[in-house]
N, C-alpha and C positions, 0 to 999 in steps of 0.2 A: 465173712467180711468183718473181721474184728480188727478195725484200725485203731491204733493207739492215738489218744488225744494228746496233742502237743501241750506241754506246760513248761513255763520258763519262770525264772526268778528275776525280779527287777526292783528298782527303787522309785517311789512315788515322787514326782516332781511338781505336780499340781493337783489340788483337790477342790478347786473353786467351783466346779460345775456340780449340778445336782445329779446324784446317782452315777457319776462318771469321775474317773481319776485318770491322770496321764502318768504312765509308767515308763521309765527309761530302762531298757534292757541292754547290757553291755556284753559283747562277745569278743573273743580274740581270734584272729586269723593270721595265717602265715603269709608273708609277702611272697608272690610267686617267683621273683627273681632273686631277691636279696636274702630271703629266709628269715628276716626279722619279724617278730610277732607284733601285730598292729591291733590297737583297740578300736572297735567300731561300735556305735550305739544306735539304737532305734527307739523312737518314742511311740508308744502304743496307747490308744484310748481303751479304757477298761470299764466294763459295767460293774458298778459297786452299789448294789441294791440298798444296803443299810447305811451307806456313807461312813464306813468304818475305817477307810484308809486316809491317812494324813500325810502331809509333806514330810519326806525323810524316812518313812516306813519302808522296810524291806518286805516285799510281798511275793506270793506265788500266784501266777495267773494261768489260765488255760484257754485254749481256743474254743469257740462255741458258735452257734448260729448267729448271723448278723442281727444286732439290736438296732442299728441305724446305718447310715451311709459309711461312717468311718469306724464304727465300734463293733468288733467281732471277737472280743476277748472278755472274760469275766474273772472277777476276783475269787480265788479259792480260799486263801488265808493270809493273815498278816503274820509273817515270821518273826519280825523284830520291830517293835514300835520305836519311833524316833524319841530321842531324849528331849526333855522340856526346854533346856537352855539352847539347843542348836537351831531353833526356828528363826 
């Protein structure tokens, strides 16, 4: 039973909570009738133990056991930090 742990890349949209960040994950899917590619996004609450993620950061997150009612993902790494002037 070696299941792969799901991991995705997203952008931090909120870091105001303690040990929690809100990450927006964008995916593209093809419209079933017209064939055009559509962008869909999902906001995921992520456990961030050291509070290292900040708004605008590009991060990798992975699925884990539930930490709370809405939080079942955890921060793996910050891929690209946000620039200082864009906040």
